[in-house]
C-alpha positions in Angstrom: -116.4 48.3 -124.0 -115.2 45.3 -125.9 -117.4 45.7 -129.0 -117.2 49.5 -129.6 -114.2 50.5 -127.5 -116.2 52.9 -125.4 -117.4 52.9 -121.8 -121.1 52.8 -121.4 -123.6 53.5 -118.6 -127.1 52.2 -118.0 -129.9 54.7 -117.7 -133.0 52.9 -116.3 -136.4 53.8 -117.6 -137.8 54.5 -114.2 -140.0 51.4 -113.9 -140.3 50.1 -110.4 -140.6 46.4 -110.0 -143.0 45.2 -107.4 -143.4 41.9 -105.6 -145.0 39.3 -107.7 -148.4 38.1 -106.6 -150.6 35.3 -107.7 -153.1 36.2 -110.4 -155.8 34.4 -108.4 -155.7 37.2 -105.8 -156.9 39.8 -108.3 -159.4 37.5 -109.8 -160.9 36.7 -106.4 -161.0 40.3 -105.3 -162.9 41.5 -108.3 -165.0 38.4 -109.1 -163.2 37.6 -112.3 -163.0 34.1 -113.9 -160.0 33.0 -115.9 -160.5 33.7 -119.6 -163.7 35.7 -119.1 -162.4 39.3 -119.1 -160.4 41.7 -121.2 -157.7 43.5 -119.4 -156.0 46.8 -120.3 -153.2 48.2 -118.1 -151.6 51.5 -119.0 -152.1 55.2 -119.0 -155.5 56.4 -120.2 -154.5 59.1 -122.7 -155.4 59.9 -126.3 -152.0 58.6 -127.7 -152.6 55.2 -126.2 -155.8 54.7 -128.1 -157.8 53.8 -125.0 -161.0 55.3 -126.4 -160.6 53.1 -129.5 -160.3 50.1 -127.2 -163.5 51.0 -125.3 -165.4 51.6 -128.6 -164.2 48.3 -130.0 -165.2 46.5 -126.8 -168.7 48.0 -127.0 -169.1 47.0 -130.6 -167.8 43.5 -130.1 -170.5 42.6 -127.5 -168.4 39.7 -126.2 -170.2 39.4 -122.9 -166.8 39.4 -121.2 -166.0 41.9 -118.5 -163.7 44.8 -119.3 -161.1 45.7 -116.7 -158.7 48.7 -116.7 -155.8 49.4 -114.5 -153.0 51.9 -114.4 -149.5 51.8 -113.1 -149.2 52.8 -109.5 -147.8 56.1 -108.7 
């Protein structure tokens, strides 16, 4: 209100915040070692370029594990 002389409201973007957990829990559960995997978290859809990511991973032949995840819900 001070800067523009108008009242404002906050419209959240619907992201739920979850309890933080140690990264080691996930690494242990899936047998991952620190720095030896590539992680993608997000929707798997054409506009996100996920297929490009997979194709690039295959061509790179890094020897690292590829992990994908998605938001819960």
